[in-house]
C-alpha positions in Angstrom: 157.7 315.4 61.0 155.7 317.0 58.1 151.9 317.5 57.8 150.7 317.6 54.2 147.4 319.2 53.4 145.4 317.4 50.7 142.4 318.3 48.5 140.1 317.2 51.3 140.6 319.1 54.5 139.6 316.1 56.6 142.5 314.1 55.2 146.0 315.0 56.1 149.2 313.1 55.5 151.8 312.8 58.2 155.2 312.0 56.8 158.7 311.8 58.2 160.5 313.5 55.3 160.0 316.6 53.2 157.4 316.1 50.4 160.1 316.7 47.7 161.9 313.5 48.9 158.8 311.4 48.0 158.3 313.1 44.7 161.9 312.4 43.7 161.6 308.8 45.0 158.4 308.3 43.0 160.0 309.6 39.8 163.1 307.4 40.4 160.9 304.3 41.0 159.0 305.0 37.8 162.2 305.2 35.9 163.4 302.0 37.4 160.1 300.3 36.7 160.1 301.4 33.1 163.8 300.3 32.8 162.9 296.9 34.3 160.0 296.4 31.9 162.2 297.4 29.0 164.9 295.0 30.2 162.5 292.1 30.6 161.2 292.8 27.0 164.7 292.7 25.7 165.4 289.5 27.6 162.2 287.9 26.4 163.1 288.7 22.8 166.6 287.3 23.0 165.6 284.2 25.0 162.9 283.4 22.5 165.4 283.7 19.7 168.0 281.8 21.6 165.6 278.9 21.8 164.3 279.3 18.3 166.7 276.9 16.8 166.7 274.4 19.6 165.1 271.0 19.5 163.2 271.0 22.8 164.0 267.8 24.6 166.4 266.9 21.8 168.5 270.0 22.4 171.3 267.9 23.8 171.0 265.2 21.1 172.3 267.0 18.1 168.8 267.9 16.8 170.3 269.5 13.6 172.7 266.6 12.8 175.8 268.8 12.8 178.0 266.3 14.6 176.2 262.9 14.6 177.5 260.0 12.7 174.2 258.0 13.0 176.2 255.2 14.6 174.5 255.3 18.0 173.9 257.9 20.6 172.4 260.4 19.9 170.9 259.1 16.6 170.7 255.7 15.0 170.5 254.7 11.4 167.5 252.4 11.1 168.2 251.1 7.6 167.8 248.0 5.4 169.7 246.9 2.2 167.3 249.0 0.2 167.1 252.1 2.5 170.1 253.9 3.8 170.5 257.1 5.9 173.7 259.1 6.2 174.8 262.6 7.2 175.0 264.9 4.2 176.1 268.4 3.2 174.0 268.5 0.1 171.4 270.7 1.6 170.4 271.8 5.1 167.5 273.6 6.7 169.8 275.1 9.3 173.5 274.7 9.8 175.5 272.9 7.1 174.3 269.3 7.5 171.2 267.2 7.3 170.4 263.5 7.1 170.0 262.0 3.6 167.7 259.0 3.3 167.9 257.1 0.0 165.4 254.5 -1.1 166.4 252.1 -3.9 163.5 250.3 -5.5 161.7 250.3 -2.2 158.7 251.7 -0.4 159.9 250.7 3.1 159.5 253.2 5.9 163.0 253.3 7.4 165.2 256.2 8.5 166.6 257.3 11.9 165.7 257.1 15.6 166.9 259.3 18.4 168.5 257.9 21.5 166.4 257.3 24.7 165.1 260.6 26.2 163.7 260.8 29.7 160.0 261.7 29.8 157.1 262.0 32.3 154.5 259.2 32.3 151.0 259.9 31.0 151.9 263.3 29.5 151.4 264.7 26.0 154.3 265.2 23.7 154.8 266.6 20.2 157.5 266.0 17.7 158.6 267.4 14.4 161.2 267.3 11.6 161.9 269.4 8.6 162.0 267.3 5.4 163.0 268.1 1.8 162.6 266.1 -1.4 162.3 266.7 -5.1 160.3 263.6 -5.6 156.6 263.2 -5.6 154.4 260.9 -3.5 156.8 260.9 -0.6 155.6 260.9 3.1 157.4 261.0 6.4 156.3 258.7 9.2 157.2 260.6 12.4 156.6 258.7 15.6 157.0 259.0 19.4 157.9 255.6 20.8 157.8 255.2 24.6 159.5 252.7 26.9 159.3 251.7 30.6 162.2 252.2 33.0 163.7 248.9 31.8 163.8 250.2 28.2 161.0 247.8 27.1 158.8 249.3 24.4 155.3 250.0 25.6 153.8 251.7 22.5 154.1 254.3 19.8 152.0 256.8 17.9 152.6 259.3 15.2 151.5 260.9 11.9 152.5 260.5 8.3 152.3 263.8 6.4 153.0 264.1 2.6 155.9 266.2 1.4 155.7 269.1 -1.1 158.5 268.6 -3.7 161.1 271.3 -3.9 160.5 272.9 -0.5 161.1 272.1 3.2 158.0 270.6 4.8 157.5 270.6 8.5 156.3 267.1 9.5 154.6 266.9 12.9 153.2 264.3 15.3 151.3 266.4 17.8 149.6 265.8 21.2 150.7 262.1 21.6 149.9 260.8 25.1 152.5 258.4 26.3 151.6 255.5 28.6 151.2 255.7 32.4 154.4 253.6 32.8 156.5 255.5 30.3 159.9 256.6 31.4 161.8 257.1 28.1 160.9 257.9 24.6 162.5 257.9 21.1 161.6 259.9 18.1 161.4 257.8 15.0 161.6 259.5 11.6 161.0 257.2 8.6 160.5 258.6 5.0 158.2 256.5 3.0 158.2 256.2 -0.8 154.6 255.5 -2.0 155.9 253.4 -4.9 158.8 250.9 -5.5 161.1 253.6 -6.9 164.3 255.4 -6.2 164.0 258.5 -4.1 165.9 260.8 -1.7 164.7 262.7 1.3 166.7 265.1 3.5 165.8 265.6 7.2 166.9 268.4 9.5 166.0 270.1 12.8 164.3 267.4 14.8 162.2 268.6 17.8 160.4 267.0 20.8 158.5 268.9 23.4 156.2 268.2 26.2 153.1 270.1 25.2 149.4 270.0 24.7 149.7 272.0 21.5 151.3 271.5 18.1 155.0 272.1 17.7 154.1 275.0 15.4 152.4 276.7 18.4 155.4 276.4 20.6 156.9 280.0 20.6 160.5 278.7 20.7 159.9 276.8 17.5 158.2 279.5 15.5 161.3 281.6 15.1 163.2 279.1 13.1 
């Protein structure tokens, strides 16, 4: 048993081991604490960047179109005789492939839709897609479509931003509240030509997240 005098005579510390033991332990604990904090920072950095190219709830649905054929799960070609979508290697935002949507004398809003994705009812969701074109007056209608447990469509909502020719434009539909009976959702991405002309739009890196913020504000998305 050891009695340690302190700066205040009235206060004495009674300890069971020599004071040097506790000094060493304190130093060791500080080293471990610093090492733990450093490790957590490193982990946070790599985890953020590991998720930086993922598509949120579309992560398991070939969000960057590297393997899909647009013939069904996980993506479907929603086309008409004047609008067609196909996987292309012409240009890509990430990886080597994107979806090429071609309009022929048409201003129809057609393109691609994801497979059904399980969601939580009454929650807010945000979706996005990277889009590229060299044409003017092109918009992308990006929608979240929700369904009940029997796959019956209940509603949809989205936004239709304009594209800047010659650069990738991030198109977003943010803070969409799905219905109270929603069980599944699809992401619909439909390039729209403002005029009855020929045009081409490339789509890449789809994303869907449950969030009350824009996709841009989701840390895992910012690192792309």
